[in-house]
Backbone and ligand atoms as CSV (ligand in chain L), in Angstrom:
chain,resi,resn,atom,element,x,y,z
A,1,MET,N,N,0.847,-1.194,0.000
A,1,MET,CA,C,0.000,0.000,0.000
A,1,MET,C,C,0.886,1.249,0.000
A,2,SER,N,N,0.786,2.053,-1.026
A,2,SER,CA,C,1.645,3.242,-1.078
A,2,SER,C,C,1.178,4.247,-0.035
A,3,SER,N,N,2.112,4.804,0.693
A,3,SER,CA,C,1.682,5.770,1.704
A,3,SER,C,C,2.135,7.181,1.361
A,4,GLU,N,N,3.209,7.329,0.619
A,4,GLU,CA,C,3.676,8.680,0.326
A,4,GLU,C,C,4.213,8.774,-1.100
A,5,LYS,N,N,3.964,9.910,-1.722
A,5,LYS,CA,C,4.417,10.163,-3.080
A,5,LYS,C,C,5.323,11.389,-2.991
A,6,THR,N,N,6.555,11.219,-3.422
A,6,THR,CA,C,7.541,12.271,-3.133
A,6,THR,C,C,7.249,13.592,-3.833
A,7,ASP,N,N,6.548,13.555,-4.971
A,7,ASP,CA,C,6.275,14.812,-5.667
A,7,ASP,C,C,4.903,15.388,-5.316
A,8,CYS,N,N,4.273,14.819,-4.277
A,8,CYS,CA,C,2.924,15.298,-3.923
A,8,CYS,C,C,3.022,16.329,-2.802
A,9,TRP,N,N,2.478,17.499,-3.056
A,9,TRP,CA,C,2.536,18.575,-2.078
A,9,TRP,C,C,1.764,18.231,-0.810
A,10,ILE,N,N,0.661,17.502,-0.969
A,10,ILE,CA,C,-0.165,17.146,0.194
A,10,ILE,C,C,0.557,16.112,1.063
A,11,CYS,N,N,1.193,15.103,0.431
A,11,CYS,CA,C,2.002,14.146,1.212
A,11,CYS,C,C,3.042,14.902,2.041
A,12,GLN,N,N,3.711,15.849,1.393
A,12,GLN,CA,C,4.756,16.601,2.100
A,12,GLN,C,C,4.165,17.448,3.223
A,13,SER,N,N,2.935,17.923,3.033
A,13,SER,CA,C,2.339,18.832,4.010
A,13,SER,C,C,1.932,18.115,5.299
A,14,LEU,N,N,1.833,16.770,5.255
A,14,LEU,CA,C,1.368,16.038,6.446
A,14,LEU,C,C,2.254,16.294,7.655
A,15,SER,N,N,3.558,16.451,7.413
A,15,SER,CA,C,4.469,16.672,8.545
A,15,SER,C,C,4.779,18.155,8.759
A,16,ARG,N,N,4.152,18.995,7.964
A,16,ARG,CA,C,4.416,20.439,8.074
A,16,ARG,C,C,3.459,21.087,9.085
A,17,ASP,N,N,3.867,22.178,9.672
A,17,ASP,CA,C,3.016,22.959,10.592
A,17,ASP,C,C,2.346,22.114,11.676
A,18,PRO,N,N,3.136,21.337,12.426
A,18,PRO,CA,C,2.524,20.481,13.459
A,18,PRO,C,C,1.738,21.284,14.505
A,19,HIS,N,N,2.067,22.569,14.648
A,19,HIS,CA,C,1.333,23.375,15.641
A,19,HIS,C,C,-0.112,23.641,15.208
A,20,LEU,N,N,-0.449,23.328,13.937
A,20,LEU,CA,C,-1.821,23.538,13.471
A,20,LEU,C,C,-2.664,22.262,13.520
A,21,VAL,N,N,-2.005,21.118,13.806
A,21,VAL,CA,C,-2.713,19.829,13.850
A,21,VAL,C,C,-3.516,19.730,15.139
A,22,TYR,N,N,-4.788,19.320,15.040
A,22,TYR,CA,C,-5.560,19.167,16.271
A,22,TYR,C,C,-6.279,17.843,16.408
A,23,PHE,N,N,-6.220,17.000,15.390
A,23,PHE,CA,C,-6.883,15.688,15.495
A,23,PHE,C,C,-6.196,14.731,14.547
A,24,GLU,N,N,-6.015,13.486,15.007
A,24,GLU,CA,C,-5.341,12.517,14.160
A,24,GLU,C,C,-5.857,11.123,14.486
A,25,THR,N,N,-6.116,10.359,13.442
A,25,THR,CA,C,-6.405,8.928,13.606
A,25,THR,C,C,-5.384,8.189,12.759
A,26,LYS,N,N,-5.498,6.848,12.707
A,26,LYS,CA,C,-4.546,6.126,11.858
A,26,LYS,C,C,-4.817,6.432,10.382
A,27,THR,N,N,-5.980,6.972,10.073
A,27,THR,CA,C,-6.390,7.229,8.685
A,27,THR,C,C,-6.174,8.671,8.251
A,28,SER,N,N,-6.468,9.607,9.137
A,28,SER,CA,C,-6.564,11.012,8.737
A,28,SER,C,C,-5.868,11.949,9.698
A,29,LEU,N,N,-5.645,13.150,9.186
A,29,LEU,CA,C,-5.019,14.211,9.983
A,29,LEU,C,C,-5.820,15.500,9.767
A,30,ALA,N,N,-6.210,16.149,10.864
A,30,ALA,CA,C,-6.939,17.415,10.750
A,30,ALA,C,C,-6.054,18.552,11.216
A,31,LYS,N,N,-5.965,19.578,10.390
A,31,LYS,CA,C,-5.194,20.749,10.817
A,31,LYS,C,C,-5.856,22.023,10.331
A,32,LEU,N,N,-5.645,23.063,11.110
A,32,LEU,CA,C,-6.198,24.362,10.743
A,32,LEU,C,C,-5.492,24.883,9.497
A,33,ASN,N,N,-6.252,25.497,8.622
A,33,ASN,CA,C,-5.669,26.278,7.540
A,33,ASN,C,C,-4.993,27.501,8.181
A,34,PRO,N,N,-3.744,27.819,7.814
A,34,PRO,CA,C,-3.132,29.037,8.368
A,34,PRO,C,C,-3.979,30.276,8.061
A,35,ASP,N,N,-4.690,30.242,6.945
A,35,ASP,CA,C,-5.612,31.329,6.580
A,35,ASP,C,C,-6.945,31.097,7.297
A,36,GLN,N,N,-7.225,31.935,8.282
A,36,GLN,CA,C,-8.436,31.772,9.089
A,36,GLN,C,C,-9.457,32.875,8.821
A,37,LEU,N,N,-9.589,33.276,7.569
A,37,LEU,CA,C,-10.661,34.221,7.228
A,37,LEU,C,C,-12.020,33.631,7.626
A,38,PHE,N,N,-12.148,32.310,7.416
A,38,PHE,CA,C,-13.345,31.594,7.869
A,38,PHE,C,C,-12.935,30.840,9.122
A,39,ARG,N,N,-13.385,31.320,10.261
A,39,ARG,CA,C,-12.878,30.797,11.534
A,39,ARG,C,C,-13.146,29.303,11.662
A,40,GLY,N,N,-12.062,28.544,11.826
A,40,GLY,CA,C,-12.164,27.094,11.951
A,40,GLY,C,C,-11.849,26.339,10.670
A,41,TYR,N,N,-11.579,27.048,9.583
A,41,TYR,CA,C,-11.260,26.409,8.291
A,41,TYR,C,C,-10.208,25.326,8.507
A,42,THR,N,N,-10.589,24.099,8.154
A,42,THR,CA,C,-9.774,22.920,8.456
A,42,THR,C,C,-9.513,22.091,7.204
A,43,PHE,N,N,-8.322,21.530,7.110
A,43,PHE,CA,C,-8.023,20.499,6.121
A,43,PHE,C,C,-8.018,19.151,6.836
A,44,LEU,N,N,-8.805,18.230,6.333
A,44,LEU,CA,C,-8.802,16.865,6.867
A,44,LEU,C,C,-8.236,15.995,5.762
A,45,THR,N,N,-7.025,15.503,5.979
A,45,THR,CA,C,-6.273,14.853,4.910
A,45,THR,C,C,-6.124,13.361,5.160
A,46,LEU,N,N,-6.329,12.569,4.106
A,46,LEU,CA,C,-6.051,11.136,4.172
A,46,LEU,C,C,-4.540,10.951,4.263
A,47,LYS,N,N,-4.083,10.124,5.193
A,47,LYS,CA,C,-2.636,9.991,5.382
A,47,LYS,C,C,-1.966,9.275,4.209
A,48,GLN,N,N,-2.674,8.325,3.595
A,48,GLN,CA,C,-2.108,7.645,2.427
A,48,GLN,C,C,-2.304,8.498,1.184
A,49,HIS,N,N,-1.394,8.341,0.230
A,49,HIS,CA,C,-1.614,9.021,-1.046
A,49,HIS,C,C,-2.623,8.230,-1.878
A,50,ARG,N,N,-3.864,8.699,-1.885
A,50,ARG,CA,C,-4.930,8.134,-2.712
A,50,ARG,C,C,-5.662,9.299,-3.338
A,51,GLU,N,N,-6.166,9.083,-4.551
A,51,GLU,CA,C,-6.706,10.223,-5.299
A,51,GLU,C,C,-8.198,10.160,-5.591
A,52,HIS,N,N,-8.839,9.005,-5.323
A,52,HIS,CA,C,-10.256,8.884,-5.716
A,52,HIS,C,C,-11.061,8.273,-4.581
A,53,LEU,N,N,-12.002,9.028,-4.072
A,53,LEU,CA,C,-12.812,8.564,-2.940
A,53,LEU,C,C,-13.534,7.255,-3.281
A,54,HIS,N,N,-14.084,7.178,-4.501
A,54,HIS,CA,C,-14.884,5.999,-4.856
A,54,HIS,C,C,-14.023,4.753,-5.069
A,55,LEU,N,N,-12.710,4.912,-5.173
A,55,LEU,CA,C,-11.832,3.754,-5.362
A,55,LEU,C,C,-11.164,3.290,-4.065
A,56,LEU,N,N,-11.438,3.963,-2.980
A,56,LEU,CA,C,-10.840,3.531,-1.713
A,56,LEU,C,C,-11.453,2.201,-1.284
A,57,PRO,N,N,-10.653,1.333,-0.656
A,57,PRO,CA,C,-11.247,0.133,-0.052
A,57,PRO,C,C,-12.329,0.547,0.948
A,58,ASP,N,N,-13.380,-0.259,1.067
A,58,ASP,CA,C,-14.544,0.115,1.883
A,58,ASP,C,C,-14.173,0.570,3.291
A,59,LYS,N,N,-13.302,-0.188,3.936
A,59,LYS,CA,C,-12.981,0.103,5.335
A,59,LYS,C,C,-12.266,1.453,5.451
A,60,LEU,N,N,-11.348,1.698,4.536
A,60,LEU,CA,C,-10.598,2.956,4.564
A,60,LEU,C,C,-11.524,4.144,4.263
A,61,ARG,N,N,-12.405,3.957,3.280
A,61,ARG,CA,C,-13.331,5.038,2.928
A,61,ARG,C,C,-14.258,5.358,4.103
A,62,LYS,N,N,-14.745,4.316,4.756
A,62,LYS,CA,C,-15.654,4.528,5.881
A,62,LYS,C,C,-14.938,5.290,7.000
A,63,GLN,N,N,-13.699,4.882,7.280
A,63,GLN,CA,C,-12.950,5.553,8.344
A,63,GLN,C,C,-12.679,7.014,7.984
A,64,PHE,N,N,-12.331,7.251,6.722
A,64,PHE,CA,C,-12.049,8.619,6.259
A,64,PHE,C,C,-13.307,9.496,6.385
A,65,LEU,N,N,-14.456,8.934,5.980
A,65,LEU,CA,C,-15.707,9.694,6.072
A,65,LEU,C,C,-16.119,9.893,7.533
A,66,ASP,N,N,-15.916,8.861,8.345
A,66,ASP,CA,C,-16.244,8.994,9.770
A,66,ASP,C,C,-15.381,10.075,10.424
A,67,ASP,N,N,-14.088,10.076,10.100
A,67,ASP,CA,C,-13.190,11.087,10.665
A,67,ASP,C,C,-13.649,12.485,10.245
A,68,MET,N,N,-14.021,12.620,8.974
A,68,MET,CA,C,-14.457,13.912,8.464
A,68,MET,C,C,-15.690,14.413,9.232
A,69,LEU,N,N,-16.642,13.490,9.463
A,69,LEU,CA,C,-17.863,13.899,10.150
A,69,LEU,C,C,-17.621,14.166,11.633
A,70,THR,N,N,-16.684,13.443,12.217
A,70,THR,CA,C,-16.311,13.687,13.613
A,70,THR,C,C,-15.759,15.106,13.764
A,71,VAL,N,N,-14.870,15.468,12.848
A,71,VAL,CA,C,-14.268,16.805,12.904
A,71,VAL,C,C,-15.317,17.873,12.593
A,72,ALA,N,N,-16.166,17.607,11.614
A,72,ALA,CA,C,-17.216,18.578,11.260
A,72,ALA,C,C,-18.139,18.841,12.455
A,73,ALA,N,N,-18.516,17.770,13.150
A,73,ALA,CA,C,-19.404,17.932,14.299
A,73,ALA,C,C,-18.729,18.759,15.396
A,74,ALA,N,N,-17.435,18.533,15.591
A,74,ALA,CA,C,-16.702,19.296,16.608
A,74,ALA,C,C,-16.605,20.769,16.215
A,75,LEU,N,N,-16.383,21.032,14.934
A,75,LEU,CA,C,-16.332,22.429,14.470
A,75,LEU,C,C,-17.682,23.108,14.715
A,76,ALA,N,N,-18.744,22.385,14.417
A,76,ALA,CA,C,-20.088,22.955,14.594
A,76,ALA,C,C,-20.352,23.281,16.056
A,77,LYS,N,N,-19.969,22.358,16.949
A,77,LYS,CA,C,-20.220,22.574,18.378
A,77,LYS,C,C,-19.341,23.687,18.932
A,78,ALA,N,N,-18.079,23.713,18.500
A,78,ALA,CA,C,-17.135,24.680,19.069
A,78,ALA,C,C,-17.396,26.097,18.567
A,79,LEU,N,N,-17.806,26.223,17.307
A,79,LEU,CA,C,-17.823,27.551,16.679
A,79,LEU,C,C,-19.216,28.039,16.308
A,80,ASN,N,N,-20.199,27.149,16.350
A,80,ASN,CA,C,-21.572,27.529,16.063
A,80,ASN,C,C,-21.716,28.345,14.763
A,81,PRO,N,N,-21.181,27.829,13.647
A,81,PRO,CA,C,-21.295,28.572,12.384
A,81,PRO,C,C,-22.730,28.532,11.862
A,82,ASP,N,N,-23.040,29.409,10.919
A,82,ASP,CA,C,-24.367,29.406,10.315
A,82,ASP,C,C,-24.520,28.290,9.285
A,83,ARG,N,N,-23.408,27.838,8.766
A,83,ARG,CA,C,-23.387,26.753,7.774
A,83,ARG,C,C,-22.009,26.135,7.789
A,84,LEU,N,N,-21.950,24.892,7.305
A,84,LEU,CA,C,-20.647,24.235,7.205
A,84,LEU,C,C,-20.482,23.744,5.772
A,85,ASN,N,N,-19.425,24.169,5.100
A,85,ASN,CA,C,-19.149,23.707,3.742
A,85,ASN,C,C,-18.207,22.516,3.789
A,86,TYR,N,N,-18.563,21.480,3.015
A,86,TYR,CA,C,-17.726,20.289,2.875
A,86,TYR,C,C,-17.279,20.220,1.422
A,87,GLU,N,N,-15.966,20.274,1.187
A,87,GLU,CA,C,-15.512,20.217,-0.198
A,87,GLU,C,C,-14.357,19.233,-0.341
A,88,LEU,N,N,-14.486,18.384,-1.350
A,88,LEU,CA,C,-13.438,17.430,-1.694
A,88,LEU,C,C,-13.248,17.594,-3.195
A,89,LEU,N,N,-12.238,18.328,-3.604
A,89,LEU,CA,C,-12.159,18.780,-4.992
A,89,LEU,C,C,-11.115,18.011,-5.797
A,90,GLY,N,N,-9.884,18.093,-5.404
A,90,GLY,CA,C,-8.845,17.356,-6.111
A,90,GLY,C,C,-8.405,17.983,-7.419
A,91,ASN,N,N,-8.749,19.227,-7.648
A,91,ASN,CA,C,-8.383,19.861,-8.924
A,91,ASN,C,C,-6.910,20.255,-8.969
A,92,ALA,N,N,-6.467,20.994,-7.969
A,92,ALA,CA,C,-5.067,21.430,-7.941
A,92,ALA,C,C,-4.178,20.384,-7.289
A,93,GLN,N,N,-4.695,19.708,-6.259
A,93,GLN,CA,C,-3.942,18.684,-5.537
A,93,GLN,C,C,-4.833,17.451,-5.446
A,94,ALA,N,N,-4.452,16.383,-6.152
A,94,ALA,CA,C,-5.335,15.219,-6.282
A,94,ALA,C,C,-5.441,14.388,-5.002
A,95,HIS,N,N,-4.411,14.419,-4.182
A,95,HIS,CA,C,-4.407,13.652,-2.919
A,95,HIS,C,C,-5.650,14.025,-2.095
A,96,LEU,N,N,-6.402,13.008,-1.673
A,96,LEU,CA,C,-7.686,13.250,-1.017
A,96,LEU,C,C,-7.547,14.101,0.248
A,97,HIS,N,N,-8.225,15.219,0.266
A,97,HIS,CA,C,-8.278,16.072,1.462
A,97,HIS,C,C,-9.568,16.879,1.433
A,98,TRP,N,N,-10.228,16.918,2.574
A,98,TRP,CA,C,-11.455,17.709,2.705
A,98,TRP,C,C,-11.115,19.134,3.097
A,99,HIS,N,N,-11.872,20.059,2.555
A,99,HIS,CA,C,-11.908,21.427,3.064
A,99,HIS,C,C,-13.174,21.503,3.913
A,100,LEU,N,N,-13.027,21.681,5.207
A,100,LEU,CA,C,-14.177,21.870,6.091
A,100,LEU,C,C,-14.200,23.343,6.460
A,101,VAL,N,N,-15.207,24.037,5.948
A,101,VAL,CA,C,-15.198,25.499,6.049
A,101,VAL,C,C,-16.449,25.997,6.770
A,102,PRO,N,N,-16.304,26.367,8.045
A,102,PRO,CA,C,-17.419,26.986,8.743
A,102,PRO,C,C,-17.762,28.315,8.062
A,103,ARG,N,N,-19.053,28.550,7.829
A,103,ARG,CA,C,-19.483,29.773,7.164
A,103,ARG,C,C,-20.371,30.568,8.110
A,104,TYR,N,N,-20.226,31.879,8.028
A,104,TYR,CA,C,-20.923,32.776,8.943
A,104,TYR,C,C,-21.681,33.812,8.109
A,105,SER,N,N,-22.863,34.160,8.573
A,105,SER,CA,C,-23.694,35.065,7.762
A,105,SER,C,C,-23.021,36.427,7.570
A,106,ASN,N,N,-22.002,36.708,8.385
A,106,ASN,CA,C,-21.277,37.978,8.183
A,106,ASN,C,C,-19.921,37.763,7.508
A,107,ASP,N,N,-19.694,36.561,6.944
A,107,ASP,CA,C,-18.407,36.388,6.265
A,107,ASP,C,C,-18.461,37.051,4.881
A,108,PRO,N,N,-17.293,37.450,4.348
A,108,PRO,CA,C,-17.292,38.287,3.140
A,108,PRO,C,C,-17.754,37.558,1.875
A,109,MET,N,N,-17.887,36.225,1.943
A,109,MET,CA,C,-18.314,35.467,0.761
A,109,MET,C,C,-19.668,34.795,0.999
A,110,TRP,N,N,-20.371,35.217,2.006
A,110,TRP,CA,C,-21.617,34.545,2.395
A,110,TRP,C,C,-22.561,34.410,1.201
A,111,GLY,N,N,-23.119,33.210,1.067
A,111,GLY,CA,C,-24.038,32.943,-0.044
A,111,GLY,C,C,-23.345,32.462,-1.302
A,112,ARG,N,N,-21.998,32.449,-1.261
A,112,ARG,CA,C,-21.237,32.016,-2.440
A,112,ARG,C,C,-20.183,31.002,-2.018
A,113,PRO,N,N,-19.680,30.204,-2.961
A,113,PRO,CA,C,-18.545,29.341,-2.630
A,113,PRO,C,C,-17.331,30.200,-2.264
A,114,ILE,N,N,-16.462,29.681,-1.417
A,114,ILE,CA,C,-15.298,30.476,-1.007
A,114,ILE,C,C,-14.334,30.725,-2.154
A,115,TRP,N,N,-14.506,29.974,-3.249
A,115,TRP,CA,C,-13.597,30.092,-4.387
A,115,TRP,C,C,-14.062,31.150,-5.375
A,116,ALA,N,N,-15.230,31.716,-5.165
A,116,ALA,CA,C,-15.811,32.644,-6.143
A,116,ALA,C,C,-15.175,34.024,-6.013
A,117,GLY,N,N,-14.119,34.253,-6.757
A,117,GLY,CA,C,-13.481,35.564,-6.731
A,117,GLY,C,C,-12.373,35.644,-5.705
A,118,THR,N,N,-11.692,36.788,-5.671
A,118,THR,CA,C,-10.578,36.946,-4.745
A,118,THR,C,C,-11.107,37.312,-3.365
A,119,ARG,N,N,-10.378,36.917,-2.367
A,119,ARG,CA,C,-10.775,37.228,-1.000
A,119,ARG,C,C,-9.522,37.519,-0.194
A,120,PRO,N,N,-9.689,38.288,0.861
A,120,PRO,CA,C,-8.521,38.570,1.706
A,120,PRO,C,C,-8.121,37.319,2.475
A,121,ARG,N,N,-6.882,37.291,2.942
A,121,ARG,CA,C,-6.441,36.203,3.813
A,121,ARG,C,C,-6.274,36.752,5.213
A,122,LYS,N,N,-6.393,35.859,6.167
A,122,LYS,CA,C,-6.310,36.318,7.553
A,122,LYS,C,C,-5.447,35.367,8.370
A,123,ARG,N,N,-4.296,35.857,8.780
A,123,ARG,CA,C,-3.436,35.090,9.684
A,123,ARG,C,C,-3.741,35.507,11.107
A,124,LEU,N,N,-3.635,34.550,12.014
A,124,LEU,CA,C,-3.900,34.844,13.426
A,124,LEU,C,C,-2.578,34.913,14.184
A,125,PRO,N,N,-2.572,35.621,15.312
A,125,PRO,CA,C,-1.423,35.509,16.219
A,125,PRO,C,C,-1.300,34.041,16.681
A,126,THR,N,N,-0.067,33.584,16.939
A,126,THR,CA,C,0.176,32.171,17.276
A,126,THR,C,C,-0.727,31.682,18.407
A,127,ASP,N,N,-0.905,32.492,19.423
A,127,ASP,CA,C,-1.731,32.082,20.564
A,127,ASP,C,C,-3.174,31.810,20.150
A,128,ASP,N,N,-3.654,32.532,19.149
A,128,ASP,CA,C,-5.038,32.349,18.720
A,128,ASP,C,C,-5.257,30.997,18.044
A,129,TYR,N,N,-4.226,30.507,17.312
A,129,TYR,CA,C,-4.350,29.159,16.732
A,129,TYR,C,C,-4.469,28.124,17.851
A,130,ALA,N,N,-3.646,28.289,18.870
A,130,ALA,CA,C,-3.653,27.339,19.986
A,130,ALA,C,C,-5.011,27.359,20.695
A,131,GLU,N,N,-5.543,28.552,20.884
A,131,GLU,CA,C,-6.831,28.695,21.563
A,131,GLU,C,C,-7.951,28.051,20.736
A,132,LEU,N,N,-7.894,28.283,19.429
A,132,LEU,CA,C,-8.892,27.715,18.523
A,132,LEU,C,C,-8.832,26.190,18.546
A,133,LYS,N,N,-7.618,25.642,18.496
A,133,LYS,CA,C,-7.439,24.191,18.552
A,133,LYS,C,C,-8.021,23.615,19.837
A,134,THR,N,N,-7.723,24.248,20.958
A,134,THR,CA,C,-8.216,23.770,22.244
A,134,THR,C,C,-9.733,23.760,22.273
A,135,SER,N,N,-10.311,24.804,21.721
A,135,SER,CA,C,-11.764,24.911,21.706
A,135,SER,C,C,-12.395,23.792,20.864
A,136,ILE,N,N,-11.806,23.475,19.711
A,136,ILE,CA,C,-12.344,22.397,18.860
A,136,ILE,C,C,-12.091,21.041,19.515
A,137,GLN,N,N,-10.887,20.874,20.068
A,137,GLN,CA,C,-10.524,19.584,20.679
A,137,GLN,C,C,-11.433,19.227,21.850
A,138,SER,N,N,-11.987,20.231,22.508
A,138,SER,CA,C,-12.846,19.935,23.653
A,138,SER,C,C,-14.128,19.221,23.214
A,139,HIS,N,N,-14.398,19.200,21.905
A,139,HIS,CA,C,-15.577,18.498,21.386
A,139,HIS,C,C,-15.203,17.256,20.584
A,140,LEU,N,N,-13.947,16.842,20.669
A,140,LEU,CA,C,-13.476,15.672,19.927
A,140,LEU,C,C,-13.181,14.519,20.883
A,141,PRO,N,N,-13.318,13.268,20.392
A,141,PRO,CA,C,-12.929,12.139,21.238
A,141,PRO,C,C,-11.416,12.132,21.447
A,142,PRO,N,N,-10.942,11.528,22.529
A,142,PRO,CA,C,-9.492,11.440,22.742
A,142,PRO,C,C,-8.858,10.576,21.656
A,143,PRO,N,N,-7.560,10.721,21.417
A,143,PRO,CA,C,-6.892,9.944,20.363
A,143,PRO,C,C,-7.086,8.444,20.563
A,144,LYS,N,N,-7.392,7.748,19.454
A,144,LYS,CA,C,-7.672,6.306,19.533
A,144,LYS,C,C,-6.436,5.501,19.898
A,145,GLN,N,N,-5.282,5.895,19.366
A,145,GLN,CA,C,-4.057,5.122,19.592
A,145,GLN,C,C,-3.808,4.907,21.088
A,146,SER,N,N,-3.972,5.983,21.862
A,146,SER,CA,C,-3.635,5.867,23.273
A,146,SER,C,C,-4.690,5.052,24.032
A,147,ARG,N,N,-5.951,5.080,23.542
A,147,ARG,CA,C,-6.984,4.295,24.205
A,147,ARG,C,C,-6.796,2.805,23.940
A,148,ARG,N,N,-6.276,2.502,22.738
A,148,ARG,CA,C,-6.189,1.110,22.324
A,148,ARG,C,C,-4.954,0.403,22.906
A,149,ARG,N,N,-3.958,1.190,23.286
A,149,ARG,CA,C,-2.710,0.597,23.758
A,149,ARG,C,C,-2.954,-0.168,25.058
A,150,LYS,N,N,-2.576,-1.436,25.051
A,150,LYS,CA,C,-2.783,-2.252,26.249
A,150,LYS,C,C,-1.438,-2.583,26.870
A,151,PRO,N,N,-1.349,-2.587,28.175
A,151,PRO,CA,C,-0.088,-3.008,28.802
A,151,PRO,C,C,0.144,-4.483,28.532
A,152,GLN,N,N,1.393,-4.851,28.271
A,152,GLN,CA,C,1.715,-6.256,28.016
A,152,GLN,C,C,1.828,-7.001,29.337
A,153,PRO,N,N,1.196,-8.166,29.414
A,153,PRO,CA,C,1.342,-8.962,30.653
A,153,PRO,C,C,2.810,-9.341,30.853
A,154,LEU,N,N,3.226,-9.340,32.101
A,154,LEU,CA,C,4.644,-9.608,32.401
A,154,LEU,C,C,5.084,-10.982,31.904
A,155,SER,N,N,4.141,-11.948,31.971
A,155,SER,CA,C,4.513,-13.327,31.612
A,155,SER,C,C,4.931,-13.450,30.137
A,156,GLU,N,N,4.481,-12.470,29.302
A,156,GLU,CA,C,4.853,-12.550,27.887
A,156,GLU,C,C,6.208,-11.925,27.590
A,157,ASN,N,N,6.766,-11.243,28.554
A,157,ASN,CA,C,8.074,-10.648,28.317
A,157,ASN,C,C,9.151,-11.725,28.216
A,158,PRO,N,N,10.027,-11.615,27.232
A,158,PRO,CA,C,11.096,-12.615,27.139
A,158,PRO,C,C,12.042,-12.502,28.338
A,159,ALA,N,N,12.519,-13.642,28.798
A,159,ALA,CA,C,13.478,-13.630,29.913
A,159,ALA,C,C,14.760,-12.980,29.470
A,160,PRO,N,N,15.383,-12.216,30.347
A,160,PRO,CA,C,16.643,-11.546,29.963
A,160,PRO,C,C,17.782,-12.530,29.745
L,1,ZN,ZN,ZN,0.026,12.639,-1.729
């Protein structure tokens, strides 16, 4: 199973900006867009390099969709947007990644797709990203990896 493609910008981005990551499963990674014109704008990226949702194995697709909805629900609870946009485009970057975009009736593109025309960008002070992450994380389940880890019984340890 291929996991990374060296010429793929999205594969490379998985390890970039770790301070923006706020949720991770074995399947997906959620991180804030550095551009926060739409408060809570999140990229939810499939960790493997795959390009077509309909061609994913059933189990992987289900997990990817479940992760997306888990993050969407947390964004809705944390930020109370007027609408939530879900976009999976693949035009510029084919590697599967969702744009989860909370929309607000006072946002500058309200009533239109965020791609319709030019829009300003908005960077936040570093502390504000951390605060935003904490607020979203308070509505997310704890990481699965740590819940699943079981202590090994002593009897199974090899003798020294
Ligand atoms: Zn990729």
